[in-house]
LOVORO-86636 format. One record per residue (C-alpha): residue in one letter; x, y, z. Coordinates in pm, whole numbers, plus 50000, padded with zeros to 5 digits. Layout:
<sites>
aXYZ ...
</sites>
This chain:
<sites>
m045759241129887 k042949264029772 v042899301329843 h039369313429918 e040039349729986 t042929374229983 r043199410430089 s046929417330085 h046869449329874 a049999437429700 h049779461229404 m053049478529324 s053539510829511 g055329541729384 d058399532129587 e058469497629429 q058239512329080 k061119535529165 k063179505529278 g062429488728947 n063769518828757 l066829519728981 r067659483328901 k067689492328532 h070139521128585 k072209499428816 a072739474628536 e074059503428326 g076459513528604 k074899547628680 l072319561128920 p069249578528777 e069139616228803 a067739628329133 e063999632929122 h062729667229215 s059239660529342 p056989691029359 k055509676329675 k058589680129893 a061779696629778 k065119695529957 s065419721230233 e068619727430425 n070749754730570 e074489749830548 s076989768130767 v080689767630679 n082509785630957 g080469816830892 s080569814430510 g077319815930313 d078659796930008 a078149761730144 a074759755129988 s075819763729632 e079189746129669 y077549714629805 k074989715229523 e077689715829257 f079659689029440 c076599666229457 k075969670629087 a079539660729000 v079439629729222 e076089619029080 e077269622328722 n080639604928764 l080279576829024 s078499544128961 v076339525329211 d079179501029281 q081629529429345 i079179546329581 k078739514329780 e082509509229789 v083029544329933 l080459538030204 e081819503730295 t085449515830302 n084489542930554 g082509519730779 q079049531830675 d075939510430639 c074969500430286 s071779482130376 a069579513130347 p067239515630047 e069219521029731 e067549554529666 t069359569329968 l072849556029896 l073759585029667 t072739610929928 q074719592530196 c077819591329980 q077599628129883 d077289638030250 l080249616130345 l082589628930072 f081819665630139 y081429667230519 g083239635730638 a082189601230751 l079499599931019 a080649586331355 e078809558431537 c075609565831721 p076519576332077 l073559556532216 c073799522532048 g076859523131820 g074679520331510 n074969539131181 l073579574331143 i071579584330836 c069959616630718 d066189615230753 n064309635930495 e066819664630516 k065459674130859 r067639654831103 f070149626931138 v068809595331299 c070219561531390 g069339529631207 g070459506731491 e068679491131787 i068659499432157 s067559463732223 e065679435532054 w062459454232142 c063219489532026 s065009507131742 c067349535131838 v065799569231906 f068919590631863 s068249622431666 t070329653531595 k070719681631344 s074489683331397 p075799647431387 p079189635931519 r081699628531245 k084969609431233 q087929632931269 e090079614331019 p090749616430643 i088149600530417 k089279566830280 l088959565829902 p089009532829709 d091189530229397 s088189531529166 v087319566229299 l090929578429304 n091109569728935 s087819586728852 s087379620628685 v086189636729008 s089049624829227 d090649659429253 l087389675229360 i086779648229621 k090349650029759 k089789686629855 h087509674730136 q089649646330270 d091279666930545 p088909670130848 k090469704030937 t089219720730619 r085809704730597 p082689726230635 k080249718230911 r076769706530815 e073749715531025 l070219708830914 s067719736130985 s063949734531013 d063349771831061 k060729770630788 p058309742230865 l056579743030525 a059809744230320 g059399727029985 m055659721330024 m053099730829760 i049709737129920 s046309743229764 l043479761129946 m039739756329896 g036489769130042 r035739793330320 l038439791430585 t038589810630913 r041119834430753 t041259846830395 h043169828030126 q045469857930091 y046279856530463 w047199819930440 k049149825330117 n051339851130292 k051809828430595 i052629797830385 e055199816230173 k056749832130482 h057289797330628 g058889782630316 g055899768830125 k054099778329805 v050409780629717 s048889765529402 n045459772829254 s045169737029128 v045769703729298 q048209691029037 g051409679929216 v050549695729552 t051499682629895 c047939686230025 l044619704129983 v043469724930282 v039679727730314 s036979736730561 p035459705530723 a032109718430600 e033199709730245 r032729673130338 e029049678830406 r028519700730099 g030029675029869 g032869698429774 s033949712929440 s035669697329142 k038979705629312 l038069683229606 v036969655329374 d040209658129174 a042279656429494 m040429625329613 e040759608129276 q044519614929280 g044829601829637 l046109635329766 p045789643630137 v042779665830209 v043229682230548 s041519707130774 e042729742430836 a043899730831179 w046879714231007 l048189748130898 i047509763731237 d049269735931431 s052199733131189 l052999770131221 e052409770831595 k054699740931656 q057169751831385 e057109717131233 a054889702330963 q052389679831139 p051409645031008 l048849650630734 e046939618930824 a046029632831164 y044069661431003 d042439641730722 v038769650230660 v037769627030374 s039739594230389 d036629574530480 l034879588530171 s037629579629926 v037219555829636 e038939527729826 g036599532930122 k039459533030369 g038899548230710 i041409569530895 p043899547931091 w043229550231465 d046659563831550 k046029593331316 q042649601831468 d041889625031755 p042049603632073 s038349609832147 e037359598331797 e039609567831822 a038129559332163 l034579560032026 e035549538231732 s037369512531944 l034569512132202 s031969503931938 a034159477731769 e033239441531832 l035839419231997 k036929395831718 m038599368631923 f037559359732279 g040409336432379 k042539306732284 r039559287832140 g038009318031973 v037659316331595 y038499350731456 k035229367131350 d036479380131015 t036929344230896 k033139339130926 l033939302430988 e032309302231331 e028959306431154 s029609272930984 g030519255131309 g034229262931284 k036469254631580 i040159259631653 f042149229231540 e043599209331830 k046119181031810 d048359164232070 g047279189432332 l048129219832118 l045629246032007 y046659261131674 n045679296931746 c048299324031798 a048189361731836 f051229384531815 s052119420531891 l054959442931778 c055459477731921 d058689495331825 l058419531931925 g061819539231774 k060379531731430 g056799541731514 r055519506231456 n052449492031630 e051259460231462 y049419427831530 c049229393831368 i046719365131389 m047319328831284 q044699301231315 l043979266331193 v040199261231192 t038229229431143 v034819231830978 p032359202530957 e032409185130619 s035279206930497 n039049207230474 l041299223730735 n041359261630700 m044349284030769 y043699320530849 f046449346730853 k046109383930920 r048769409930977 g048449447330995 k048829480331171 v046629484931476 g043499504331388 d044099502931012 d042039472330926 p041379480630558 n045099478930481 a045809446730670 e047269416830489 e044689389230519 r044209354730367 l042089324030423 e043349291530271 e041899256530257 w044319227630306 e043599191930202 d046589176830384 e046549181530763 e050289175830811 d051149201230540 a048909226830710 i050609220731047 k054069224530890 e053049256930722 f051629270131051 a054929262231227 r056889278230942 l054829310130964 f055269311031343 e059039309831301 e058959336131027 i056879359631245 t058779354831575 g062159339731488 n061299310931726 e059949275531696 f056239269131756 e056199237831975 p058749249332240 w056669280732279 e053289264032290 r054319235832522 e056889252232751 k056509289632677 k060159291332570 i060809321432350 q063469347632281 k062459381632143 k064229388831814 p064809423731664 h061959435531438 k060019403431506 f056629398831670 f056129386032024 p053249362632118 i050339374732328 d049719343832539 m045939339032531 d044249316832788 d041569290632728 g038499310332832 i036279339232724 d037179376032751 v034569393132970 r033939418332691 s032539389232492 g031259365532761 a029489391132981 l026029404432899 g025259433232666 l022819460532760 r019759443432611 q020599409832769 l021129426433107 g017589439833104 v016149405333048 a018499389233302 s017699414033581 a013949410433517 h014219373033589 c016699375833877 k015649362234216 l017989385234408 d016919416634587 s016319443234321 f019089465834453 v021569437134473 a020489424634129 n021259458733983 f024689458434147 v025499423334018 k024229434633678 v026969461133672 l029649435133751 c028339410733489 g027879436033209 q030349442232929 e030219480032964 i032489486833265 y035209464133124 k035019478832775 y035239514232911 a038139506033143 l040249491032864 m039249518832625 e040369545532874 l043709527732908 g044069523532530 l044259485632578 d041159476332380 p042229466132027 p039399444531892 d041759418631746 l043299405532070 p041609394032396 m043429414932659 g040839402732909 m041829366132863 l045589363032912 t047459334933083 d048959339433428 i052349333833263 h051829363733034 l050659385833321 k053669374833526 r055979383933238 c054399418633226 e054879422733600 e058519412233579 v059259436933299 l057669464933503 l059499456233826 e062829452733643 f062419487533497 v061379502833832 e064569489033990 k066609502533700 l065159537333753 k066329537134115 t069989533934017 t070239550433675 k072019583433631 e071229586733262 t070059620333127 g069239635532791 q068929612432492 k070329582832688 a067439586232933 e065029589732641 a066409557632493 m065929539332823 w062289550432847 a061639542532479 d063039507532523 f060799500432822 s057749515832652 s058289494032344 r058589462932563 w055549472532765 f053229479732476 s054379448532293 l053219428132593 m050249450532680 h048939454332326 s047609489832284 t045599509932033 r047699540632109 p051099532532261 m053169561232390 r056709567832497 l056529571032874 h058699598233029 d058229600233405 f056949583133719 n053409596633688 e053049582633337 l054599550033453 a052019547933733 d049039556233510 h049909537233192 a051899507833328 a051379500133698 s047699509833723 a046999496033375 f048559462633469 e046449460333785 t043289467733588 v044059441933317 r044909416333588 d041599422733767 i039609421633442 n041169387833366 t039909375733705 a036439388933614 s036579370433280 r037179337333456 l034319341833702 v031789356433459 g032599330733190 d030149327232899 m026799343332974 r025789346232610 g023299317532630 d019739318232757 t019359346833004 l016099332433143 d018059307833362 d018919335933605 p022649339433526 l022969369033765 s022039347534065 d024429320633941 r027389344933925 y026429359934260 t026679325034412 k030099319834249 l031319352134409 g031099334634746 c029829365334926 k026779381135079 i025839415734956 s022939434535112 v021629469735068 v021999492035375 d018759507835496 k018849545335434 e017339551435778 s020039531335956 e022869546336161 d025469530235937 y024019546735626 k023869580835793 m027439576835919 i028709568135568 v026899597535405 k028339621035667 y031839606535620 l031649611735241 e030149646635250 t032599658535514 t035799645735350 y034869651334985 e036139678234752 p034899681634393 v036649662234119 k037839687733863 v037889680133489 s039159709633284 d037239738933433 v034229718533548 e033839705633903 y031889674233988 s030219667134318 a029429631934441 t026149620334594 v025459587034762 v022919566134570 n023099533434763 v025319516235017 f025949478735009 a027269458735304 v029689431035204 e030619397835363 s033009376635155 k034759343535215 a037949358635071 i037929388035313 p038489388035693 s035179391935875 l034449421536098 d034789398736402 d038229387636285 i039439422936214 k038149435736551 k040649413036725 l043499433236571 p044869466236711 n044599501936585 k041669498936345 v040519526736112 l037609529035866 l039109542435543 w038189550535184 c039619530534894 g039269541934533 s038659516434259 r037549514433900 s034229496233864 s036079471233643 n038249460933942 l035439456434194 l034579420434114 r038139409634182 h038229428434515 i035039411134634 y035999377234496 k039659376134604 g040169405234842 f042559434434805 l045969429434647 p048939452034729 a050159476934468 v052299460334203 c055379482134259 s056929511534439 l056949545834271 p057339580934418 v053739590534333 a050409588234516 g049099552634545 y052549536834496 m054719557534728 f054839531135001 g055659501234784 k053679469234760 a050949480034998 i047159483135011 v046659520735015 c043599538635157 s042769574135260 d040739592335523 a039489615835249 a036669605235018 a038099631234780 e041179609634723 a039189577734659 a036809596234427 r039659603534186 y039929566434115 g036169560034111 f035439588633870 t035899577433511 a034159599733258 v031619627833251 d029279607433030 r029269578533279 p028639594833615 e028109563233820 g030919548734029 f031729530434351 l033879538834650 v035029512034893 l034999515535272 a037319491235445 v038529485935800 a042319485135818 s044409474636115 l047549496236122 g049169475536398 e050929486136714 e053639505336529 v052729532336275 k055429550836082 e054669585235946 f056169600135629 t056029634035462 s058069622935160 p058549590134972 p060549565535186 e063919556035038 d063479519335122 t060009504235094 k061269468235107 s061949469835480 l058409483035533 e057039454635323 e059039428535514 k058169441735862 k054529447735758 v054299478635976 g051479503535942 v052319535235748 k050679569235737 g051629593935466 l050919629235580 g049289650835314 r048939688035263 k045359684735387 k044069665335686 t040719658235850 d039879678636160 e040779654736446 s038319671136684 e035479656936472 h036729620736465 f034579594236629 m034449556636696 w032319530736518 r031469495936644 d033179503336978 d036849505836876 i037099513836506 k038169549636444 v036339569536177 p038619599236084 c035619619235964 g036289656435984 k036359687635774 l039379689235545 v041789715735670 p045359725635572 s048029705735754 e051469717135864 h053029696035585 k052779721135303 d055589705135098 s054219669735107 p053819653134765 l050459639734890 e047369661534886 y045519639835138 n046619615135407 e047319579935284 y047469548235494 a049449517635385 v048859481935504 y051149454135380 d049189423535495 p045889417535307 k044619399035617 r044659432235802 t042079448035571 s038379440235549 i036019454835288 r032839464735474 f030859486935237 l030539495134868 v029239530434827 e027479537034499 v027899573634405 k026739596134128 y029009623534000 e027209654933888 e028389688033752 k028139712934035 g024979733634020 t022859707633838 e019869690733994 i020229653834083 i017209631334024 d017329596734177 v015379569234005 e014579540234233 p014759505634073 e011419488234041 
</sites>
């Protein structure tokens, strides 16, 4: 085996050096004296039944324990009292001192794990809620065992036994509560440059909130500067801070820390990391979301699917291909999201064959969005069987499972703190296989389709709408192909979501138990739906936006990936016409002088209300209307045979359109008490263009979007609701038509018929009598996809109200 390249950053860290020193003292039977770092001193507020002597008494007690008990004795005390001894050795002394003075900590009330003191700010649990998520329990006043402390003989015979025995009785013990009243307690801060407030102002504020100010950067927690210092090149103080690897943060860190009464993560306010000697950029999870979005959007997808050679290997340039043997492709991707521990990581393993070379093994593991610090290696193997064995060994080390049962039968069991495979399919992610902006220009110039239709197909076959959709959802890490997942993986995601939705219907958990339940689901979800910025979901609206809707978008993008395929070849062969043929549909532009066009414009203008983003309102203007006939969708003649037909608006991301045209509408994935999901697994439409526009509008810098007009047959029986129905399953089974009554309705006196017997509920939006409805506008639910027929795709342009709209006709 020959190692070509390594980037594991395996130099010894400060923590590792500290451990080395500790081993030396351990051999001598004593712990080293506690280090008093100038960067962060101990900060606590003790209360002993109203007495103010606790802090000084505890300090003297800690000193005596430290000087008279060995490492072995400390471990024996912890073990005898049922405490965990697997924590880093540096914390064992602190744990033991707390136990002997205040009493043994009780089990975590959420998971039964062991509680530990975290950085003198709070007590947290070191256990697990499940195999997916570490425990999230946190408190400043932990539960303790109301029983005498058990002391081993070695401690009873020690010189401090009398002192320790004073605290054995739980009735006389003081009560410990950690306080964070002063968010900058123990911090040494240096100021530099022209800030928005004077240095004296900040010095007074910092000292008032527990910190200290230093004129130099020696031993400080951080250096606070104006962002302008970056452009000016800074002073010698800035250079010194960067050379010492000290955090250099903006003034906003001070402002936010004092406003929130808690020291904020320094990394999130960093202003020079990307200029440091190591050249490391700021990790994505520490960046402002808008900055992270821009960086992820511009990042190139590094692996397009199961056969994709990871771009960082640079082996594809030499003809490299994924190694395949006995029907197995040796290419695996993994995800680990544990929100209890704040972990969000990925791992890549590949065996790659290169012409006239040995087999290559590539391994990469790191934190999402922190590529410079990832562990990475590329090794050349002379013996094929040895390489296969090593690949299988690594798979088991990473997941706790065997490789072949997973790869052949998808058998796997999630193990605590282990990665879970992202099951890639054998195809090309549309973000890689679709055309880029330059290629699209060439392709459309050589397209034989009508120019308007060619421009529409160009949108569906371009990378942009899919990149933006995944970026907006935070599901666009460049290392994994979220647009090329197997149906098995998507089914697993759906099952996890549905299982949690059912759990929410029956749970009565509140407080931290409810938080633990949500954290567990969120960790599961973002392990399966690998994200650049996972979050702990808290309510139904977040569940709808970041799980249900996100799943539907990823599912539809995967469908687009399979139809679009690889368009990266010669664009002169008219690939747009080829994909249009594969769609199995007929799309034609509607004449702007026709009655249908005028009817659609009237329907939109009458039932539209501006989309509001912050304090800015956006109007919508019709650019073009496309009529659609698809093999996957009931024809107008077929739908006209059904009763009670209505022409309704349907909102959709542009990234989901191709799937709708190619396969027809799919019902919502689940039932939630929020708009769009209130009526269960149904196809939901509205008589208000304003409602559909919320889904079609994506971002102010991309004002183009599409609204769908579909004919829906509500059937002979229509049930009306003003609140979420308790049981949506019966509605799904009976497939009855449903109308959710909103706080606004269209004026019925203005409604009219289209194509003889299809109602168009076009009318001015007016307040309804249902003022307490959770819905703003009326919603209609249809449970049978065969009762809906997409008729028109309405291309709209969103513009800030008051600006002039200029239409540019395609040549």
